[in-house]
N, C-alpha and C positions, 0 to 999 in steps of 0.2 A: 504494500500499499504506499501511496505517496502522501507525505505530509504537506498540507497547504500553509501551515504556520498560523492559521486562524483559530482563535480560541473564543468560545461562546460560553456563557453561563446559563444553566437551566433555571427557569423561573419557578415560582412556587406551585404551578400547575403541572410541572414536568415538561414544559415546552422549551425547545431550542430553535433559534432562528437560523435558517440556512442562508448564508450570504448570497446576495443577488448575483455576484459573479459566478458562483457555483451553480445557482439555479439556471442562469443563462447558458452556461456551458453544457448542462444536461437537458436543456429545453424543458424545464419544470415551470409550469405556470401556476397561478393561484388556483387552488382547489383540485389540482392534479392529485390522483391517488399515489401514495408512496408506500412501498413494501418495506417491512422491517425484518431483517435477518440477524441471527446471532452466529458468529463464527468464532469459536473459542471464547476469548475474553473481549472480543470486538463486537460492536453493534454496527450493522451495515444498513444504510438507507438506499433504496433503489426505486426509481420511477417505475410504477406498475405498468406492465404491458400485457394485455390479454394474450393468451397463447393456447395452442392446441393441447388438449388434455393427453394426447398420445406421444407426440414428438417434441413439443415445446415451441414449434414454429410460431412466429408472430405475424406472418403474412398470409393473405388469402384465407381468412377464417370464415367459417360457416357456423351458424348456431343450430343445434339440434337438441331439443328438449332441455334447453337451458345450459347446454354444454358447448364449448367451442371446439371445432374440429377443422383442421386445415384441409384444403382441397385434395392434396396428395393422400392423406390418411383416409379421407372420405372415399376416394377411388379404390384404395386398397381394401377397405371394408366392403365396398360394393362387389369386389372380386372374390370375396370369401365364399367358399362352398360349404354347405352344411355337412358336418361330419356325421356320417351314418354308420352305426355299428350294428351288426345283426347277431 
């Protein structure tokens, strides 16, 4: 990880302001969803991007019964044949 040299204090409600330079760099606008990860002793913030539930792709997404699936995975599912055992 690369240090920015920027230090912010958490307020009494647990909020930390992300500097405008960093928000601009990652194209984060007001009210954009942010994902929070824990990696060992680090807290990682990442702009949320909807993705395919199977492969993680973020492009060409289709919604099926409330789930996102990319077109490639949708085609693969369409090509599945029912496994019949006798």
